[in-house]
N, C-alpha and C positions, 0 to 999 in steps of 0.2 A: 683588672688591667687587660688590655687587648694583647693577644699573642703576637709576638714578633714573627712576621712571615719568614718561611724558610728561604724563599727566593725574593729578590727585588721585584716588585710588581712590573709587568711589562709596560704598563702605561706610565710609570715613573721614569724608567730608564731601560729601554729595550736592550742596548748593548750590555749593560751590567746584568740584566736578567739572563741573557745568553751565557755570559761567562759564569754566572752562578750555577746555572743548570748544567753546563758541560762539566763543571767541577763536582757538584754535589750528586749528580747522577752517575758519577764515576765513569765518564766517557773518556776523558783525556787529561793530561797535565802538560804544562810547558816543559820542553826539553832543556838540556843544559846550554846548548848553543842557541842564541837568539833566533827565533823563527821556527825552531824545530818543535816536535811534540812527541810525547809518549802516549800511545793509544792504550788505554786500560782494557782489561778483559771484557767488560760489558760493552764498551765501545767497539772493540775489535770483533766481538760476536756479531754486532750489527753489520760490520763490514763483511764478515764471512758469509752471512746470509745474503747480502747484496751480491757478493762474488758468485755464490752458487746460482742465484736466480739469473744473473746476467750471463754467466758462463754457459749455462744451458741454452739460452737464447742465441748467443753468439755461435755456438757449435751447430745449432740448427741451420745456420746459413752455409755450413760447410767449412767454416773457418777452424783452423787448428792452432793450439797454443804452442808457443816456442819461447826461448829466452835469449836475449842479446846482452852484451857486456854493459856494465855501468859506466865504464870509462871509454870515451870516444876521442880519437885523435882530433885535435883542434882544427886541423886542415880540412877535415870532412865538412865542417859547418860552413866553411868559406866557399864551398862549391856552389851554393845556392844563395844569391845575394840578398834577397828579401828575408830569407830564413835567418841568416847570420845577423842581419841588422835588427830583426825583430827580437831575437833572443839575447843579443850582446849584453844589455844591462842586467840580465838575470843570471848570467853564467857563473858557475863556480869552477875554477881552473886548477888542476893539480900540476905543479911545476917540479916537485921533487918526489922521489921514491927510492927506498932502499938507501937513504943517506946521500943520494946523488941527484944532481939536476938532470931532469929528463931531456933527451935529445929533442923531443917534441912534446909540448904541454898536452895534457889530456883534459877534456871537458867532462865534468860529472853530468851524466845524462839529463838534459832538460826535456828531451823528447827524442824519438829514435829514427826519424825519417832518414837521416844521413847514414847511420851505420847499417840500418836494415837494407837500404838501397845498395850499399856496398856488396851485400850478400845476394840480394835479388839479382844483381847483374851477373852473378856467377850461376845462380840456380835456374834462371830463365834463359833457355836457348831456342826453344821452338814454340809455336802456337799450342803444341800439346802440353806445355808446362803451365798454360794459363786456363782459368784465372788462378793466381797464387794468392791464397787467403791465410794470413797469419795474424795471431793476436798474442799479446804479451801482458802478463800480470807482473807489475814491477813497481819500483819506487823511482821518483825523479826529483831533481833538485833545481829550484828556480829561486834565486836569492830575493827574498821578499822584504821590502822596506817597512811595510806596515802589517805585521803578522797578526792573525787572529785564528785561534784553534779551529781546525778543520777547513775554515773558509779560505785563508791565505797563510800558508806555511812554507818555509824554505824547502822542506822535504815533504812529499806526500805520496800516497799510494794510488795506483790507478791501473786501468787496463788501457792499452793502446793497440788498435787494430791497424794493419797495414796490408793493402791489397794491390795487386797488379793485374791489369786486364788488357785484352787485345784491342778494344775500341773505347772511344770517349763515351759512347752511349752506355756500354756495360758498366764503366766506372761510375758514371753519373747515377745510374739506376741503383747500383749497389750502395752508394753513399746514402741515397734516399731511403733505401730499404732498411739500412742500419738505423737511421734516424727514426723511422716510423715504426718498424716491427721489432726492433731490439730495444732501443731506448724508450720510445714512446709507450710501448706495451709494458715495459718494466715500471716506468714512472706511474702510469695510471693504475695498473693492476696489482702492483706490489707495494710501491711507496704511497699509493692513494694520493698522488700529487697532481694537481691540475697544471697545465702548461700551455704556452703558445708556441706553435711550431712555425719557424720562419727561416729567413735567409739573412745573413749578416751583410751589412753595407761593406763597401770596399775598405773603409777606414777600420772597421771592426773585425774583418776576417783574419783567419790564421796566416801567420807569416810564411809565404811560400805556396799558399793555396790559390786556386782560381775561383773557388766558391766555398763558403762555409755555411752549413746548415746548423741550426741551433734549436734547443728547447729551453724556453725561459719560464721560470715559475715565480709567482709572487710570494714573498715571505710575509710573516705576520705583521710587520711594520709597514707594509706597502712597497718595500724596495724589491728589486728584481735580483734573481740569481741565475746565472747561466749554468744550467744543470749538466748538459752534455753538448758536444759538437761533433759533426761529421763533415769531413773536408773532401772536396774534389781537388786533387793536386795537379790535374792535367798531366803535362810531361815535364813539369818544372824540376823534378828530381831525376826523372828517367834520363834526361839529356846529359846533365853534368856527370852522372854516374854510369852512363852508357848502358842502361838497362834496356836491352833490345831482344827481339825474338824473330825467328825466321817464320814468315807467314806461309799460308798454304800455297800462295802464288810464288813462293821462293824469294821474296824480298825481305830485307832487314827493316823492321819497324820498331819504333820506341813504344814501350808500354804506356798505358794510362793508369793513374793510380788514385787511391783514396787513403785517408787515415782518419781515425775516429777514436774518441776517448771519453772515459768517465772516471771520476776520482772520489777520494774520501771526503771531498766537500759535500757530497750527498748526505753525509751524516749531519753536517751543519745545517743543511737544508731541511732535513727531517726535524731537527730541533726547532728551527724558526717557522716552519710551516704548521706543524701539529702541536707544538708545545703550548702550555698554558701556565697560569700563575702557580699551579701545583707541581709542575714538572713536565716531563716528556710524555707524549702519547704515541706509542709505537703501533703502526698498522699491523693487525693480526697476521697477515700473510708474510710479513717481514720478521716479526718478533721471534727471537730465538727462544723466548719463554712466552708462550701465549697465555698460560694460566699458572699462577702460583697458589699452592694450597698451604695455608698458614694454620699452625696450631696456636690457639689463643692462650691455652694453658699447657703446662708440661706434664699433666698426669698421663699415665700409661694408656688409658682407654682412648684419650684424645689423640695421642701420638700414633697409636695403632690405626685409628680410623683415617687420620690424615694421610698416612702412608698407603693405606688401602685405596682411598679415593685417588691418590696420585697414580697408582698403578692402573686403576680403571680408566682414568682420563688418557693415559698414555696408550692404553689398548684401543681407545677410540680415535687414535691418530692425532691427539693434541700434544703440543710441545709443553711439557709440564716441569715445574720445579717444586719440590716439597720443602717448605721452610718449617723445620721442627726445632729451631734453635730456642729452647726454653730458657736459656740463660740471658737472652736479650728481650727487653720489654716488648710486648706485642705492638704498642703504639708506635714505637720507633721503627720496628720492622715494616709496619703498614705504610708509614711515611716514606721509607726508603723505596718500597716497591712502587708507590705512587710517583715518586720522583723519576724512577726508571721507566715509567710508562707501560708496565706490563698490562696488557688489555683487561685481564680478569683476575680478581683475587677471590679465592674460595676460603672463607674464614670459618674455622670450626673450634668450638669450645665445649665445655661440659653441658651447658644448657642446650646447645645445638644437638648434642648426642641424644639427650633425653627426648627431644622433639623430632629426631630423625631428619633434621634439616642442616643446611649450612647457610651462612650469610654470603650472598654473591654480590661483590662490588665490581661495577663496570667502570673502568678508567676513562673510556672515550666519551660516552654520553654523560657519565657521572651517575651517582645513585647506588643504593643498596636495596636488596630484597632477599627474604628467606626463600630457599629453594630446597625441595626434597633431595636428600643425598642420592637416592636411587635414580633421580631424574637428571642429575648433572651431566653425565656422559652423553645423554641424548640431546640436551638443550644447548650445550656450549658450541658445537660446530656452527649452528645457525646464528647464535648470538655473535660469534666472531665475524662471520660474513656480514651481518647487519652493521657492525661497528666499522668494518673495513669500508663499506659503502658510505657511511656517514662521514668519515674523514675526507674522502674524495669529494663528496658533495659540499662540505664546508670549505674546502680549498677552492673549489670552482666558484662558489658563491662569493667568496672574498674577492677574487680577481674580477668577476663580472661587476660587482657592486662598486668597486674602487677604480674602475677604468672609465675615463672620460673621453668622449670624442671632441676634438678641438680643431681649430682651423688656422691658428697662428703659433709662432714660437712662444710668445708671452703667455698665451693661454695654456700651452703645454707645460711651461715652467710652473705656472700657478697650480695646475692640477697635480703635478708631481710634488711640489712643496707641501700640498695639503695631505700628502701621504698615500698617493696612488700612482697609477700609470695614466698615460695619455696616448690616444691614437690620433695621428695627424697625417693627412695625405702627403705622400712622398713628393708628388708634383708641386706641392706648396713648400715643403721643407727643403728638400734637395741637400746637396753637400754644404751649401752656404748656411742653411738653417741648422744642419747637424753641427757645424763648427760653432755657431752661436749657442746652441744648447750645451756644448762641451764647456763653454766658458762659465756656465751655471752648474757644472757638475752633473749634467743630465746627458745620458747617452741613448742612442738609438739601439735598442736591444735586438730588434729584428725587423725585417720587412715581410709583410703578409700580402698576398694577392687579394684582389677585389672580392673573390668568392671565399676567402678565408684559408685558402690552400697556400702552399709554399710557392712563391713566384719563380717562374723559369727565367725571367728577365729582371735583374736587380734594378734596372734603370727605368722600368715602366712607370710612367706618371700615375697610373691607376693604383699602384701599390699603396699600402698604408704602412706608416712607420709606427711601431710600438716603442714609446720612449719612457724612461724611468731613471731614477737613481738606482745604483746597483752596488752589490757587494763584490 
């Protein structure tokens, strides 16, 4: 009889495969309140690695970390009309505390533009205080009607950057720098994830922004996922919160601002971009465990060698876990590590000891081969880099092969329905065509300039609209 697969095959039911993998790879569980999630240690370890990589890149821009309250006075949100309208359906509001009704309801943080501006207006007095560059690692709550672990949850973790600048040009350039050199570099060089960099349409941009920049990636089923966004806020928050500075010329001027964020949805993106029917495949530069050394049998000689090899690999700078659990069958442990997507397994048993070799299993390209024990520490760094590059190449090839150039709304819908993306001239599509696409559950993910760059003018007819169904 054929073995029952551990996961639902992706080709049979992609959403079920995703749910199976998130659960069986021990990434997360559903929380007790609908739409919430419990991130399990292996999933949280991925987030910690993402945090560390992004935090380093954020700090290289001169941005400092801070923390602002979870509860925001409801009146703060009403000061910026587009902002409150955009978030109203998603708000969680606290009306009672300490057994009493609050004098003013408090909103559980959906994003922090308003409360941060309340303090920016106190901290910014002179041009000497600018630029003010702040980042926050926190949780936010947005009441989600159709939750899915990591992708859409009522509470999620993120970083949100908020900056104030003396001029529009400085703010514009900083938002672009974040998109390109923080987020783009992280997605490409750590997550091994291809993306299209572009500008959101007026309909799709952040509530309260004058421009939203985005990085969009194609998932394994051909749908799009908005990975990160970077917003130019103009003076839309500075004016209602009176965030002003004294210029060098002695005049009072409103600051120009940005905000930008990335979330735990990147873990979901990781699953859907790199996962296969055997489980997750974690890019080596991201993996908290790059290599697991497994004892096939529990005899003392094997266990001693497994621990010795683990120490050697650690000394070579590889993030290693030694699996010497002799009370759990080897086959079950191997399947578990396969599900978790650890890039390399080094399997050692009594016969391997006799031969002076280990069986090297590579999760990303697949396959096994015997390797001399003494050669492992020298070989693995290059193998890990090779596998990192392979994941990025596969991600890029998927997007390029499943993106179709079209010239009408109907052709765009047809291409998207077939399981891919479409590129259509914005001069042909326009806002009317965007509305027609929305009726078919297709959205304009971003606008791209004629030369492939991020357009400075969102209305330029020479722009190309990248359209897709999205998570």
